[in-house]
C-alpha positions in Angstrom: -28.4 291.8 126.5 -29.9 291.3 130.1 -31.5 288.3 131.1 -33.3 287.7 134.7 -31.9 285.5 136.8 -35.8 283.5 136.5 -35.0 283.2 132.8 -31.6 281.8 133.0 -32.7 279.6 135.3 -35.2 278.4 133.3 -33.3 278.0 130.6 -30.3 276.0 132.0 -33.2 273.6 133.7 -34.2 272.8 129.9 -30.9 272.3 128.6 -29.9 269.8 131.5 -32.9 267.7 130.8 -32.0 267.6 127.2 -28.6 267.0 127.5 -29.3 264.6 130.3 -31.0 262.6 127.6 -28.5 262.8 125.1 -25.8 261.5 127.9 -28.0 258.3 128.8 -28.2 257.6 125.2 -24.4 258.2 124.7 -23.1 255.5 126.7 -24.7 252.8 124.5 -23.4 254.0 121.3 -20.3 252.4 122.1 -21.5 248.9 122.1 -23.8 249.7 118.5 -21.2 248.9 116.1 -20.5 245.1 118.0 -24.5 244.9 118.4 -25.3 245.4 114.9 -23.0 243.0 113.0 -25.3 240.7 111.2 -23.9 236.7 111.3 -24.8 236.5 107.6 -21.9 237.6 106.2 -21.2 237.2 102.2 -17.6 236.3 100.2 -17.0 238.3 96.8 -14.3 236.8 94.8 -12.2 239.3 93.4 -9.1 238.5 91.1 -6.8 237.5 93.5 -8.2 238.1 97.2 -11.0 237.4 99.1 -13.0 240.1 100.3 -15.3 239.8 103.0 -18.5 241.9 103.7 -20.2 242.5 106.8 -24.0 243.3 106.6 -25.0 245.5 109.2 -28.5 245.6 110.1 -30.1 248.6 110.9 -30.0 250.3 114.7 -33.5 250.8 116.4 -34.5 254.0 117.7 -33.0 252.9 120.7 -29.8 251.8 119.8 -29.6 255.4 118.3 -30.1 256.6 121.6 -33.0 258.9 121.0 -34.7 259.7 123.8 -38.5 258.6 123.7 -41.3 260.9 122.5 -42.7 261.5 126.4 -39.1 263.1 126.9 -39.1 264.9 124.0 -42.8 266.3 124.4 -42.0 267.3 128.0 -38.9 269.1 126.9 -41.2 271.3 124.2 -43.6 271.9 127.3 -40.2 273.1 129.6 -40.1 275.3 126.6 -43.3 276.6 126.2 -44.2 277.3 129.7 -40.4 279.1 129.7 -41.8 281.0 126.8 -45.3 282.1 128.5 -43.4 282.9 132.3 -41.2 285.0 130.8 -43.6 286.7 128.6 -45.7 287.6 131.3 -42.8 288.6 133.3 -40.8 291.0 130.7 -43.3 291.7 128.3 -43.9 290.4 124.7 -40.6 291.9 123.1 -38.1 290.3 125.8 -34.9 289.6 124.2 -35.0 286.3 125.8 -37.8 285.6 124.4 -35.9 285.3 121.6 -33.5 282.8 122.4 -36.1 280.6 124.3 -38.0 280.7 120.9 -35.0 279.8 119.0 -34.2 276.7 121.5 -38.0 275.9 121.0 -37.4 275.5 117.0 -34.2 273.6 117.2 -35.8 270.9 119.6 -38.8 270.8 117.5 -36.5 270.8 113.9 -34.3 268.1 115.1 -37.6 266.3 116.2 -39.0 266.4 112.9 -41.9 268.4 113.7 -40.8 271.3 111.0 -43.9 273.0 110.7 -44.1 274.1 114.5 -40.2 275.2 114.4 -40.8 277.2 111.0 -43.3 278.9 113.7 -41.1 279.0 116.5 -38.1 280.4 114.2 -40.3 282.8 112.7 -41.4 284.2 116.1 -37.2 284.6 117.3 -36.7 285.9 114.1 -39.4 288.6 114.5 -38.5 289.7 117.8 -34.4 289.8 117.1 -36.0 292.3 114.1 -37.6 294.3 116.7 -35.2 294.5 119.5 -31.7 294.8 117.1 -33.2 296.1 113.8 -34.5 294.7 110.5 -31.1 294.6 108.9 -29.0 292.6 111.9 -27.0 289.6 111.1 -28.6 288.0 114.4 -31.5 287.0 112.1 -29.4 283.9 110.4 -29.6 281.5 112.6 -33.2 281.8 112.5 -33.5 282.2 108.5 -31.0 279.0 108.6 -33.8 276.8 110.6 -36.8 277.8 108.7 -34.5 276.8 105.6 -33.6 273.5 106.6 -37.7 273.1 107.9 -39.1 274.0 104.6 -36.1 271.6 102.5 -37.5 268.8 104.6 -41.0 269.7 104.1 -40.2 269.5 100.3 -41.3 273.5 99.8 -38.3 274.6 97.7 -40.1 277.6 96.3 -40.5 278.9 100.3 -37.1 278.0 101.2 -35.5 279.8 98.2 -38.0 282.9 99.3 -36.2 282.8 102.7 -32.8 282.7 101.0 -33.4 285.8 99.1 
């Protein structure tokens, strides 16, 4: 599978942007446990010993290290522009488009945009079918993403059909 240098650079750029967002969040995760301990602890008495229960306050999005909405939207826009650029340079059935669409689908899936993720995964799967054949196992990751998105949307019948 030959990728052009421009495609690889674009994919690398998108990956670096996403990785830098996640790396900034990892540095604050070490102090997450100590910052979340609430002061209201209760004691529950057993038969012979006392057990101390510590209540943990739910962490906020910043404590989870989740990127803010503008970073997510910028990442999605980068994927979409890379897809448009690759499509204009290499044509609508270039194998690199499948990889970019799959990456876009993953980004959308992990940011709770399930309907859009399904569309991206379907496009990626279509491109794999065109390039690798209808019964290629290279479609399995896309199918898993589609199924996961359908389950998250509560569309059990559609998820079941995709399993088949």
